[in-house]
C-alpha positions as CSV (number, residue, x, y, z in Angstrom):
1,M,-0.2,-0.3,-0.4
2,L,2.9,2.4,0.9
3,A,4.4,1.9,-2.6
4,A,1.2,3.8,-4.3
5,M,0.9,6.2,-1.5
6,P,2.0,10.0,-2.6
7,D,4.6,11.7,-0.5
8,S,1.9,13.8,1.1
9,A,-1.5,11.7,0.8
10,P,-4.5,13.1,2.1
11,S,-6.7,11.1,4.0
12,P,-10.5,10.8,4.1
13,L,-11.1,13.5,6.2
14,S,-8.4,16.0,5.2
15,A,-10.0,19.8,4.7
16,G,-7.3,21.9,4.3
17,G,-7.6,25.5,2.3
18,P,-6.6,26.1,-1.2
19,A,-2.4,26.0,-1.4
20,L,-0.4,28.8,-2.5
21,R,1.7,27.3,-5.3
22,G,0.6,25.1,-7.4
23,G,2.1,21.7,-6.3
24,G,0.2,22.1,-3.2
25,D,2.0,22.3,0.3
26,A,3.0,19.2,0.8
27,C,3.5,19.5,4.4
28,P,2.3,16.5,6.9
29,G,-0.3,17.0,9.1
30,T,-2.2,14.5,10.9
31,L,-5.1,14.0,7.6
32,R,-2.5,14.3,5.0
33,L,0.2,11.6,5.5
34,H,3.7,11.6,5.1
35,R,5.5,8.6,3.3
36,A,8.7,7.5,4.4
37,D,10.5,4.6,4.1
38,D,9.8,3.2,7.8
39,G,5.8,3.8,7.1
40,A,3.3,6.4,7.1
41,L,4.3,9.7,9.4
42,A,2.0,12.2,10.9
43,R,2.8,15.3,12.4
44,V,0.6,16.8,15.2
45,R,0.9,20.4,15.8
46,V,1.2,21.5,19.9
47,P,0.4,25.2,19.5
48,G,3.2,26.4,21.7
49,G,4.0,22.9,22.8
50,V,1.6,22.4,25.6
51,L,-0.1,19.0,26.6
52,S,-2.4,18.6,29.6
53,A,-1.7,14.7,31.0
54,D,-4.7,13.3,29.2
55,R,-3.7,14.3,26.0
56,A,0.1,13.4,26.1
57,D,-1.9,10.2,26.9
58,A,-4.0,10.5,23.6
59,L,-0.8,10.6,21.3
60,L,0.7,7.6,23.0
61,A,-2.0,5.5,22.5
62,A,-2.0,6.9,19.0
63,A,1.7,6.1,18.6
64,E,1.0,2.1,19.9
65,R,-2.0,1.8,18.3
66,F,-1.1,3.4,14.6
67,G,2.5,3.1,14.6
68,D,5.9,2.6,16.0
69,G,5.0,3.4,19.8
70,E,7.6,6.2,19.6
71,L,7.1,9.8,19.4
72,H,9.2,12.0,17.9
73,L,9.8,15.5,18.8
74,T,10.4,18.5,16.3
75,S,12.0,21.9,16.1
76,R,8.6,23.4,16.4
77,G,7.5,21.7,19.4
78,N,5.2,19.1,17.7
79,V,4.9,15.9,17.7
80,Q,5.5,12.7,14.9
81,L,4.4,9.6,14.9
82,R,6.5,6.9,12.9
83,G,5.6,3.9,11.2
84,L,1.9,3.7,10.9
85,D,-0.5,2.4,8.2
86,A,-1.0,4.1,5.3
87,A,-4.7,3.0,5.6
88,C,-4.9,4.7,9.7
89,G,-5.8,8.1,8.5
90,G,-9.2,8.5,9.4
91,A,-8.7,6.6,12.8
92,L,-6.0,8.4,13.7
93,A,-8.1,11.8,13.4
94,E,-11.5,10.5,15.5
95,L,-9.0,9.5,18.5
96,L,-7.2,13.0,18.1
97,T,-10.3,15.1,17.8
98,A,-11.8,13.2,20.8
99,A,-9.1,14.2,22.9
100,G,-8.9,17.8,21.5
101,L,-5.7,17.6,19.9
102,L,-8.0,18.1,16.4
103,P,-10.1,21.4,16.9
104,S,-10.5,22.1,12.8
105,A,-9.7,20.4,10.3
106,A,-9.5,22.9,7.8
107,H,-6.7,24.2,9.9
108,E,-4.8,21.9,11.8
109,R,-1.6,22.4,9.4
110,A,-1.9,25.9,10.0
111,R,-1.7,25.9,13.7
112,N,2.0,25.9,14.2
113,I,2.8,27.9,17.0
114,V,5.7,28.4,19.0
115,A,6.1,29.5,22.4
116,S,8.6,30.9,25.3
117,P,8.9,27.0,27.4
118,L,9.3,28.6,30.8
119,A,6.5,31.9,30.3
120,G,5.6,32.4,33.4
121,L,7.5,30.6,35.6
122,D,10.6,32.3,36.6
123,G,9.3,35.7,36.5
124,S,8.5,36.3,33.1
125,P,5.0,37.1,31.8
126,A,3.0,34.3,31.2
127,L,1.8,34.1,27.3
128,S,-1.4,31.3,28.1
129,G,-4.0,34.0,27.3
130,W,-2.0,35.0,24.0
131,L,-1.7,31.2,23.0
132,S,-5.6,30.2,23.4
133,E,-6.5,33.5,21.7
134,L,-4.2,33.3,18.6
135,D,-5.2,29.8,18.3
136,G,-8.7,30.5,18.5
137,L,-8.8,33.4,15.9
138,V,-6.5,30.8,13.5
139,C,-9.0,28.3,13.7
140,G,-11.8,30.6,13.4
141,S,-10.4,32.6,10.1
142,A,-11.6,31.0,6.5
143,A,-8.7,32.7,5.4
144,A,-6.1,31.2,7.7
145,A,-6.9,27.3,6.5
146,S,-4.7,28.8,3.1
147,L,-1.4,29.2,5.8
148,S,1.2,26.6,4.6
149,G,2.2,23.9,6.8
150,R,5.6,26.0,7.0
151,F,4.1,29.2,8.2
152,L,5.5,30.0,11.7
153,F,3.8,31.9,14.7
154,A,6.1,32.8,18.0
155,L,5.0,34.2,21.1
156,D,8.1,35.4,23.0
157,D,7.9,36.4,26.8
158,G,10.6,39.1,26.3
159,R,13.8,36.8,26.6
160,G,14.5,36.3,22.8
161,D,14.3,32.7,23.0
162,V,11.8,32.3,20.0
163,D,12.5,35.1,18.5
164,A,15.4,33.9,17.4
165,L,13.6,30.9,15.4
166,G,12.9,33.2,12.6
167,A,9.3,33.0,13.1
168,D,7.0,34.7,10.2
169,V,5.1,36.6,12.6
170,T,6.7,37.1,16.3
171,L,4.9,38.7,19.2
172,I,6.9,40.5,22.0
173,A,6.1,40.8,25.8
174,A,7.5,44.3,26.8
175,G,6.5,45.8,29.7
176,D,2.2,46.1,29.8
177,G,2.5,46.1,25.8
178,C,3.5,43.8,22.9
179,L,6.3,43.9,20.4
180,L,5.4,42.6,16.9
181,R,7.5,41.3,14.5
182,I,7.1,40.5,10.7
183,G,9.9,38.2,9.5
184,A,13.1,39.0,10.2
185,E,12.8,42.5,10.0
186,D,14.9,44.7,12.6
187,E,11.8,47.1,13.1
188,V,9.2,46.1,15.1
189,F,5.5,47.7,16.3
190,R,4.0,48.6,19.6
191,I,0.6,47.8,19.9
192,P,-1.6,47.2,23.6
193,A,-0.9,43.3,24.5
194,G,-4.4,42.6,24.5
195,D,-4.4,43.6,20.5
196,G,-1.5,41.1,20.3
197,P,-3.1,38.0,19.1
198,R,-5.4,39.6,16.6
199,A,-2.6,41.6,15.2
200,A,-0.7,38.7,14.5
201,L,-3.8,37.2,12.7
202,L,-3.8,40.3,10.5
203,A,-0.6,39.9,9.4
204,A,-0.9,36.7,8.3
205,G,-4.1,37.6,6.3
206,T,-1.7,40.2,5.3
207,F,0.8,38.3,4.0
208,L,-1.4,35.5,2.1
209,R,-3.2,38.4,0.1
210,A,1.1,39.8,-0.5
211,A,1.9,35.7,-1.3
212,R,-1.1,35.4,-4.1
213,D,1.4,36.5,-7.0
214,S,4.6,35.4,-5.5
215,G,3.5,32.1,-4.4
216,A,5.2,32.3,-1.3
217,W,5.0,29.7,1.2
218,R,6.9,32.0,4.1
219,V,7.7,35.8,4.9
220,K,11.1,35.4,4.0
221,D,10.0,34.2,0.5
222,L,8.6,37.3,-0.6
223,P,10.8,40.2,-2.7
224,D,12.2,42.7,-0.4
225,E,9.8,45.3,-1.7
226,V,6.8,43.1,-1.2
227,R,8.4,42.2,2.7
228,A,8.5,45.7,3.8
229,A,5.2,47.0,2.1
230,V,3.1,44.1,4.3
231,G,4.8,45.7,7.0
232,A,3.1,48.9,6.1
233,D,0.4,47.7,5.4
234,V,-0.1,46.1,9.1
235,R,0.4,48.9,10.6
236,A,-1.6,51.5,8.7
237,E,-4.6,48.5,9.1
238,L,-4.1,48.7,13.3
239,V,-4.2,52.1,13.1
240,R,-7.4,52.1,10.7
241,S,-9.2,50.0,13.1
242,A,-8.2,50.5,16.2
243,G,-5.1,53.3,17.3
244,A,-3.7,50.4,18.0
245,A,0.0,50.3,16.2
246,G,2.9,52.9,17.3
247,P,5.3,54.1,15.3
248,A,8.1,51.3,13.9
249,V,10.8,51.2,16.5
250,R,14.3,49.1,15.7
251,R,15.2,46.0,17.7
252,P,17.1,43.3,16.2
253,R,15.8,40.0,16.1
254,P,18.3,37.7,18.5
255,R,20.5,35.5,16.1
256,T,21.2,32.9,18.5
257,A,18.4,31.2,20.7
258,A,18.6,30.2,24.0
259,P,16.7,26.8,25.0
260,P,16.1,26.2,28.4
261,A,18.9,24.6,30.4
262,P,18.0,20.9,32.1
263,G,17.6,21.0,35.2
264,P,15.3,22.9,37.7
265,H,14.1,26.2,37.1
266,G,12.6,29.0,39.1
267,S,12.8,27.8,42.9
268,P,12.0,25.5,41.5
269,D,8.5,26.4,39.7
270,A,9.3,23.6,36.9
271,I,12.2,20.7,35.7
272,S,13.5,21.0,32.5
273,V,14.8,17.8,30.3
274,D,16.1,17.2,26.7
275,V,15.5,14.3,24.7
276,P,18.6,12.6,22.9
277,L,17.5,13.2,19.4
278,G,13.8,13.9,19.9
279,R,13.2,10.2,20.3
280,L,10.9,9.1,23.4
281,T,9.9,5.3,23.7
282,P,6.7,4.6,25.2
283,A,8.5,4.4,28.7
284,Q,9.7,7.4,28.9
285,W,6.8,9.3,27.6
286,R,4.4,7.5,30.7
287,L,7.0,8.7,32.9
288,L,7.1,12.7,31.7
289,T,3.2,12.1,31.9
290,G,3.0,10.8,35.2
291,T,5.9,13.6,36.4
292,A,3.3,16.0,34.7
293,R,0.4,14.4,36.7
294,R,1.7,14.5,40.1
295,H,3.3,17.8,39.6
296,G,0.7,20.0,37.9
297,D,-0.6,17.7,34.9
298,E,1.3,19.9,32.1
299,L,4.0,19.1,29.8
300,R,5.3,21.8,27.6
301,L,7.6,20.5,24.7
302,T,10.1,22.7,23.4
303,P,11.4,23.7,19.6
304,W,14.5,22.3,20.7
305,R,13.3,18.8,21.1
306,G,13.6,19.3,25.2
307,I,10.1,18.9,27.3
308,V,9.4,21.3,30.4
309,V,7.1,19.8,33.2
310,P,5.6,23.0,35.2
311,G,4.7,22.2,38.6
312,A,4.8,22.2,42.3
313,F,7.3,21.6,43.6
314,R,6.9,21.9,46.4
315,R,10.8,21.5,48.3
316,P,13.9,21.2,45.7
317,K,14.1,17.4,47.0
318,D,10.6,17.1,45.0
319,A,12.4,18.1,41.7
320,A,15.9,16.4,42.4
321,D,14.1,13.6,42.3
322,A,12.1,13.4,39.2
323,L,15.0,14.5,37.6
324,A,16.6,11.6,39.0
325,A,14.0,9.1,37.9
326,L,14.5,10.9,34.5
327,A,18.1,10.5,34.2
328,A,17.8,6.9,34.7
329,A,14.9,6.4,32.0
330,G,18.0,7.9,29.6
331,L,16.6,11.7,29.3
332,I,19.0,14.3,29.6
333,T,18.9,16.1,32.9
334,A,21.9,18.5,33.1
335,P,23.5,20.6,30.7
336,D,26.8,18.6,31.1
337,S,25.5,15.5,29.3
338,P,26.9,14.7,26.6
339,W,24.1,14.1,25.0
340,A,23.3,18.2,25.2
341,G,23.4,20.2,22.0
342,V,23.4,17.1,19.6
343,G,20.6,16.5,17.2
344,A,20.0,14.3,14.0
345,C,17.3,13.9,11.5
346,I,15.7,10.3,10.9
347,G,18.3,9.5,8.5
348,H,18.5,5.6,7.0
349,P,16.9,3.6,7.2
350,G,13.9,5.2,8.1
351,C,14.4,8.1,5.1
352,A,14.7,6.9,1.7
353,K,16.6,10.4,0.7
354,S,19.1,9.9,3.5
355,L,23.0,8.9,2.8
356,S,24.2,7.9,6.0
357,D,22.4,6.5,9.6
358,V,23.3,9.9,10.5
359,R,21.4,8.8,14.4
360,A,24.1,6.0,14.8
361,E,26.8,8.4,13.5
362,A,26.1,11.1,16.1
363,G,25.6,8.6,18.9
364,A,29.4,6.8,18.6
365,A,30.6,10.4,18.1
366,V,29.0,11.7,20.9
367,G,32.0,13.0,23.5
368,P,32.9,15.8,25.5
369,V,30.1,18.6,26.1
370,G,31.0,21.3,23.1
371,R,30.2,24.9,23.4
372,L,28.0,24.7,20.0
373,P,25.4,22.7,19.0
374,V,25.4,20.4,16.4
375,Y,23.2,18.7,13.7
376,W,23.9,15.1,12.0
377,S,21.8,15.5,8.5
378,G,21.8,12.8,6.0
379,C,21.1,14.7,2.9
380,E,21.6,18.3,1.8
381,R,17.5,19.1,3.1
382,R,18.6,18.9,6.0
383,C,15.2,18.6,8.3
384,G,14.4,20.2,11.4
385,H,18.1,21.5,11.4
386,P,18.7,24.3,14.3
387,H,18.7,27.9,13.7
388,G,21.5,30.6,14.7
389,E,25.0,29.3,15.8
390,W,25.6,25.8,15.1
391,I,27.6,22.9,13.3
392,D,26.1,21.6,10.3
393,V,27.4,17.8,9.7
394,V,26.0,16.5,6.5
395,A,26.3,13.0,5.4
396,T,27.3,13.0,1.1
397,P,28.2,9.7,-0.6
398,D,32.0,9.6,0.0
399,G,31.9,10.5,3.7
400,H,30.6,13.9,5.3
401,R,31.0,17.7,5.3
402,V,31.0,19.6,8.6
403,A,30.5,23.3,8.4
404,H,30.1,26.4,11.2
405,V,27.2,28.2,10.5
406,R,26.1,31.7,11.6
407,G,22.4,32.2,10.6
408,E,22.6,32.7,7.1
409,H,26.6,32.8,7.0
410,R,28.3,29.0,6.9
411,D,32.0,28.7,6.8
412,P,34.1,26.8,4.0
413,R,32.9,23.0,4.7
414,A,35.5,20.4,5.6
415,A,35.2,17.1,3.9
416,V,35.6,13.6,6.5
417,R,35.6,10.6,5.2
418,N,34.0,7.8,6.7
419,D,36.3,6.9,9.3
420,P,34.4,7.2,13.0
421,A,37.0,8.0,14.7
422,E,38.2,11.0,12.5
423,L,34.7,12.1,11.6
424,A,34.2,12.1,16.2
425,A,37.4,14.1,16.3
426,A,36.5,16.8,13.6
427,V,33.3,17.2,15.2
428,A,34.4,17.7,18.5
429,A,36.8,20.1,17.2
430,A,34.3,22.3,15.1
431,R,32.0,22.2,18.3
432,A,34.9,23.3,20.3
């Protein structure tokens, strides 16, 4: 059955909006499964990465009933289910709908929202109001159903962590108001905090109108002059409708994100763990869900393939005990773990385009903690790679290429042959 399945096939329940390009939007979802060498793949959008324990249970039930049982975290704080039967789409959608994870069939791939994972936990502003309102506005907008699965909203609590991810529309908490950034522009608009979600949706709608002629998937794909006009049009509309936008002010986007360090946070109001290569076994997921139930009933998936558990850790010992149990299960609970900052795409044999089993190679090369994160890719597509400054390791027919990436700049690449010791040494040197 998989052999006849297109790379991105709609299930019988698919009801997405029109695509921006003639070829259609191939981003996978829960109603549009993606073909991979290890079976079909579903990507479940989790706005802000926020899951209740019950919804986390539903995701595990879906993975065990329809797939290989594992849950894979993405670079947008979403969850992928792999090894699915290509015909499971309808039953999968019914399970997720019943759990509240699929509130709108037309918008399931448009609900791409990342949020600062420690918001409200360490003295920073809470973002739950923005998150629920923006998600509701997106799901209630017929036009928003046309946003591609690549379009991204970001809600930043002011620390700059998700502002650094290069989202298409970013809201940044700033005192008693907020800042609106469109694309990676260094200029932002100051607006009242209560108008933030509406302004974000307005910016997305303005982008869609501008993209009709260019066929752009994202703001960064627009021609420079069109991208500048989008910002001007958004501000003019905000002023016209509510007098709600101040003049543009300069606030350069952070070039490097700072994910939550593994360990306790906020006295402790939360604990954070990272997930080696973003891949969680059923036992690890159950342990995390059980920890959430005992200490607050919430999980926050991060865009760096980690998980924050907010909650009522009454004593430091409670947090220490929880972290010890999670460490024993194989999760990263301290910044000095050799796995800290190591990422990889699914690689071979899960992906037909991959030239190597990069996950096994990443594991074999794990060594001293590096200053920079490293990401291993099985081909030039670099699916799921990080943003900002990082070490790029790409498999080639003859070995690997290793390069230092700083935003849009990439240093000359060093070719390394297929020798495990030589490759590990090259990566360690680059990370240092």
